[in-house]
C-alpha positions in Angstrom: 162.3 172.0 72.5 158.6 171.3 71.8 157.8 174.8 72.8 160.3 176.1 70.3 159.1 173.8 67.6 155.4 174.7 68.1 155.3 178.2 66.5 157.4 176.9 63.5 155.1 173.9 63.0 152.0 176.1 63.2 153.5 178.6 60.7 154.3 175.8 58.2 150.9 174.2 58.6 149.4 177.7 57.9 151.5 178.0 54.7 150.4 174.5 53.6 146.8 175.5 54.2 147.2 178.6 52.1 148.8 176.6 49.4 145.8 174.2 49.3 143.4 177.1 49.1 145.5 178.6 46.3 145.4 175.3 44.4 141.6 175.2 44.8 141.3 178.8 43.5 143.4 177.8 40.5 141.1 174.9 39.7 138.1 177.1 40.2 139.5 179.7 37.8 140.1 176.9 35.2 136.5 175.8 35.7 135.2 179.3 35.2 137.2 179.7 32.0 136.0 176.3 30.7 132.5 177.8 30.2 130.7 174.7 31.4 128.7 176.3 34.3 125.8 173.8 34.7 123.2 176.5 35.1 120.6 174.1 36.6 122.9 173.4 39.6 123.6 177.2 39.8 119.8 177.8 40.0 119.5 175.2 42.8 122.3 176.8 44.7 120.8 180.3 44.2 117.6 179.1 45.9 119.6 177.4 48.7 122.1 180.2 49.2 120.2 183.4 48.3 116.6 182.7 48.9 117.1 180.5 51.9 119.3 183.1 53.7 117.0 186.0 53.4 115.2 185.6 56.7 118.3 185.4 58.9 120.0 188.3 57.0 116.9 190.5 57.2 116.4 189.9 60.9 120.1 190.4 61.7 120.2 193.7 59.7 117.0 195.1 61.2 117.8 194.5 64.8 121.4 195.6 64.3 120.2 198.9 62.8 117.7 199.3 65.6 120.0 198.7 68.5 122.8 200.8 67.0 120.4 203.6 66.5 119.3 203.4 70.2 122.9 203.3 71.5 123.9 206.2 69.2 120.9 208.3 70.3 121.6 207.8 74.0 125.1 209.1 73.6 124.4 211.8 71.1 121.6 213.2 73.3 124.2 214.1 75.9 125.8 216.4 73.4 122.6 217.8 71.9 123.3 216.4 68.4 120.8 213.5 68.3 119.6 214.7 64.9 122.9 213.3 63.4 121.9 209.7 64.3 120.7 208.9 60.8 124.0 209.8 59.1 126.1 207.8 61.6 123.9 204.7 61.4 123.7 204.9 57.6 127.5 205.0 57.1 128.1 202.3 59.7 125.5 199.9 58.2 126.8 200.5 54.6 130.5 200.3 55.3 130.8 197.8 58.2 127.8 196.4 60.0 125.7 195.3 57.0 128.4 193.5 55.1 130.1 191.9 58.1 127.1 190.7 59.9 125.5 189.4 56.7 128.7 187.6 55.9 128.9 186.0 59.4 125.2 184.8 59.2 125.7 183.4 55.7 128.9 181.7 57.0 127.0 180.0 59.8 124.2 178.9 57.5 125.6 178.4 54.0 129.3 177.7 54.8 128.4 174.9 57.2 126.0 173.4 54.7 128.6 173.5 51.9 131.2 171.8 54.0 128.8 169.1 55.3 127.4 168.3 51.9 130.7 168.0 50.1 132.3 166.3 53.1 129.6 163.7 53.1 130.2 163.0 49.4 133.9 162.8 50.1 133.7 160.2 52.9 131.1 158.1 51.0 133.3 158.1 47.9 130.8 159.9 45.7 133.6 162.3 44.7 135.7 159.4 43.6 132.7 158.2 41.5 132.6 161.6 39.8 136.2 161.4 38.9 135.6 157.9 37.5 132.9 159.4 35.2 135.4 162.0 34.1 133.7 164.8 36.0 136.0 167.1 37.9 134.7 167.7 41.4 135.5 171.4 41.3 133.5 171.9 38.1 130.5 170.0 39.5 130.5 170.9 43.2 132.4 174.1 43.8 131.7 176.2 40.7 127.9 176.3 41.0 128.2 177.3 44.6 130.7 179.9 43.7 128.5 181.5 41.0 125.5 181.4 43.3 127.4 183.0 46.1 128.7 185.8 43.8 125.2 186.6 42.8 123.5 186.2 46.2 126.0 187.8 48.6 125.9 191.4 47.4 122.1 191.2 47.3 122.0 189.8 50.8 124.2 192.6 52.0 121.9 195.1 50.3 118.9 193.6 52.1 120.7 193.7 55.4 121.5 197.4 54.9 118.0 198.3 53.7 116.2 196.6 56.6 118.7 198.0 59.0 118.0 201.5 57.9 114.3 200.9 57.9 114.4 199.7 61.5 116.7 202.6 62.4 114.1 205.0 61.0 111.3 203.5 63.0 113.3 203.6 66.2 114.7 207.1 65.7 111.6 208.9 64.3 108.7 207.0 65.9 110.6 205.8 69.0 112.7 208.8 70.0 110.9 211.6 68.3 113.7 212.8 65.9 112.1 214.9 63.2 111.7 212.9 60.0 113.2 215.6 57.8 116.3 215.9 60.0 116.8 212.2 60.0 116.6 211.8 56.2 118.6 214.9 55.5 121.6 213.5 57.5 121.2 210.1 55.9 121.3 211.5 52.4 124.0 214.0 53.2 126.5 211.4 54.5 125.6 208.4 52.4 126.5 208.4 48.7 127.7 206.0 46.0 131.1 205.4 47.8 129.3 203.7 50.6 127.4 201.5 48.1 130.7 200.6 46.4 132.3 199.5 49.7 129.4 197.3 50.7 129.2 195.7 47.3 132.9 195.0 47.1 132.9 193.5 50.6 130.0 191.3 49.7 131.9 189.9 46.7 135.1 189.3 48.7 133.3 187.7 51.6 131.4 185.4 49.2 134.7 184.2 47.8 136.2 183.6 51.2 133.1 181.6 52.4 132.9 179.5 49.3 136.6 178.6 49.0 137.2 177.8 52.7 133.9 175.9 53.2 134.3 173.8 50.0 137.9 173.1 50.8 137.0 171.7 54.2 134.5 169.4 52.5 136.9 168.2 49.9 139.5 167.3 52.5 137.1 165.6 54.9 138.2 162.2 56.3 137.4 159.7 59.0 133.7 159.3 58.2 131.0 161.2 60.1 133.5 162.5 62.7 135.6 164.0 59.9 132.6 165.7 58.4 131.6 167.2 61.7 135.2 168.5 62.3 135.3 169.9 58.7 132.0 171.7 59.2 133.2 173.3 62.4 136.5 174.3 60.9 134.6 175.8 57.9 132.5 178.1 60.0 135.4 179.1 62.3 138.0 179.6 59.6 135.5 181.5 57.4 134.4 183.8 60.2 138.0 184.6 61.2 139.1 185.2 57.6 136.1 187.4 57.1 136.8 189.5 60.1 140.5 189.8 59.4 140.0 190.6 55.7 137.3 193.2 56.7 139.9 195.2 58.5 142.3 195.4 55.6 139.5 196.0 53.1 138.2 198.9 55.2 141.7 200.5 55.2 142.1 199.9 51.5 138.6 201.0 50.4 138.8 204.1 52.5 141.7 205.2 50.3 139.7 204.6 47.1 136.3 205.7 48.4 136.9 208.2 51.3 134.0 209.1 53.5 132.6 212.5 52.9 129.5 214.5 52.5 127.5 214.7 49.3 127.6 218.1 47.7 
């Protein structure tokens, strides 16, 4: 009987978890509409989220673009179409690799930090102290992080794509001898505003997922330091899984609105 009950229990727990996230989103929307945004806290989070994540995002984007260029060149060379490496790498970085890998790196760095900070405040009863002073925890803790993430995430995705294409250029032109004109002609021919729209939209959506899931794990943390550690781990795992799953459906949806094609 336990084997029969297990799937049902897991499904009900998943529904309850989605309900908690929805309730947090509703509180966050109410905080946004209140107009009290605490810009000093937003500025602090911009430094922590955006400025502090640049190095890992740049390194990830650059080496992803470089290795993808190398692997694409090795295969395209067999068919004699190695000049098309630039277009393939550009589209892949803009539509998939740039947003996804930047989101995963930000999840590991920023999502874990959000869950740990808020979770520590929860288990040390600092959140209860905020409520005692008539300060809503979502207004004070979640909203500044949400605003900072909405500003930072698209910019971090853009940085990842830019440095990925820069590294791709160096590997393709200087490393494998692909003519510079051929490389850039294919990049410009196959990359247009649709690719930029896709990367920006994915950046916004991934930022929402990371913030909501990570802050929720902090707000529900229990059992002292052990609970904070478990919440931090769950924040990274849940955010990463949600990002990858959502990326699939976003890719299908965005391809209908912004189909891939050549620029005329």
